[in-house]
C-alpha positions, 0 to 999 in steps of 0.5 A: 500499500505504501509503495502504491502511494509513493508511485502515485505521488511520484507520477503527480509530481512528474506531471506538475513538473511538466505543467506550464505553471511549474515551467514558467520562467522569468526574463529580465531587461535592463538598459545595458543588457547586463547581468544576462538581461536583454537590453530591449523589452521586445527581445525578452518577450520574443524569448519568453514562452507561454506563461513567463514573466518579463521584469523590466528594470528602470530606464527608458526604452524606445520601442513599440512592444509587440505581445502575441502570447500570454506573458506578464510584462512588469516594470519596476515603477511607472515613475522610473520605467518608461516606454517612449514611443516617439515616431512609432505606432504604439507603446505596447500592442497586445495583438491576437489578430493573428491567432484563431478568431476564437483563441486570440491572446489570453492572460496578458498583464501590463503594469509598472510602466509609463507609456508615452509619445506614440503616434496611435495608442499608448496601449492597444489590446486587439482580439484578447481575453483576460488582459490586465492593465494596471498601475501604468501612466499612459500619457501624451500619445496620439501625436499623429492627430490632426483636426480631420484625420489620423494619418497612417492608422491601420485599416482595422481601426474603423472610425478612428480618424479623429482620435487615433485610438486614444491612450488605452484601447481595448478592441474586441476584448473580453474579461479584461481589467483596466485598473488604477492607471493614470491616463492623461494628456492623450487625445482621448482616455480609454476606448472599448470597441468592437471592430474585429469581434465582440466586446464584452465582460470587461472592467474599467475601475479606479483609473484617473482619466484626465486632460485628454483633450479631443475625446471622451475620458472613457468611451464605449462605442460600437464601430463598424465591423472589419473588414465587412460584416452585416452587423457590428459585433457589439459592445455589451456587458462592460462595467465602468466602476469608480473611476475619475473622469475629469476635464476631458474633451475640452478641445474641437467640440470635446468628449464626455466623461463616459460615452456610450455610443451606437453611431451607425447602422448595425451598431450594438451597444447594450447592458453596459453600466457606469457605476460610482464614477466622479465626472467633472469638468468635461467638454460634453456631459458627464455621461452621454449616450448617443445613437445617430442612425435610423436606417431604413430597411434593408440597412442593418438595424441598431441595438441601443438599449438596457444601459445604466448610470448608477451612483455617480457624482456629476460636477461642472460638465458641458453642454452637448452639441450638434443633433444631441444638443442640450440647452446648458451644462448637463450631467447625463444626456441620452439622445437617440433617433430611434426609440430606446428602452430599458435605460436606468438612471439611479442614485446620481448626484448633480452639482453645477449642472443646469440640466440633471438628465436630458432624455431625447428619444421618440416614443413608440407603441412597440415599447411599453412605457416607460422608456427610462427609469430615473430614481433616487437621484439628487438634483440642485435647486433652480436647475432642470432635474429631468427634461424630455425633448421628444415623445419618450416616456420617463418614470421619474419618481422618488428623486430629490428635487433640491427642496422638500416641496417637489419639482416646480416649487420656488427654488426647486429643480424643475421638470418637463411635461411627460415626467412621472415624478410623484412621489418625490423624495422629502429628504436628500438621499445619503450619498456619503459613498459618492 
């Protein structure tokens, strides 16, 4: 019996020795290539096998780092370890497009770097799953940006002419995390799109995204499929949690703190949530949901529904523009040329916003009212708490209108006809956690 146990133990130990976890190696990089280390990050990544780790010592590395396998890429610190991609396309490109569309690249970690000066994205992850991007400083990327185009950007990045892909771009990724990064002074902050496959179940959390001048701080946008497809692949079930998105989009028409967009025929943007974010001083509203396409048959239909904005704090954001224009600074603007359904806006706090929530969507008998649920929000006195700019239906009960007496009373927030607002809250909601 003891002999059989020994044999089983020996076999198990042998299998463990052959497993990827047991065989994972660590590679090192330093600027001089000393002590058995590589002098470039790309050389170490190329030498690494599946599951290996690359440790990068302090220094400046002038590279466009390409990752096509599962590796951990760890810098010593974002204060000391710099990827300077001046004159290059990207700082780091996690590229799964050469793999099977179902496989892509999995389980990549990027942490501890400053990534700057790329022509396009600071970090681009394409056709990837299980990516972690954490504790980096992504700054001053998108240097090829002009007022009308992004010269030389790859064809697979559809609808990127105006912002070059932004600081961090998740393209057709799933189950990935972007956490605790500082993302500033890029054309835009964090971009989530679906050009080459569906984009879903990603978490964007506890980032500081600020002073990105040309576009939104955080954007979830359904783009035309590459190279061609009847429908976009879809951006859905993504969570934007506890980020600060401030002072973004202050140039050239600007951008929102968080944008959720289904702009063109075939676009699909649904079941995404922005929760617990601080949204301050952005060029457009703190949260903007836009659809601009109502294609007649046989053009592909648009799916734009069931997005939620919960527990955010808004202060001093801008008015919306063009066809989605609002009459003044706005916390949340929901605009669609198609009837919307399933929009939930709850537990948000509005400060220094002329309009708390604007909802502009046509009503239809095919969608049972209400099209939007808006509850437990806190509006300021003498503002417009909720406004309707079309035939939409809104349930706006149980909100705080800046005073005990309710909407329309002296010094209270107001509303527009069509908003169901009774009963209202007679005390301001507890917003300590916001």
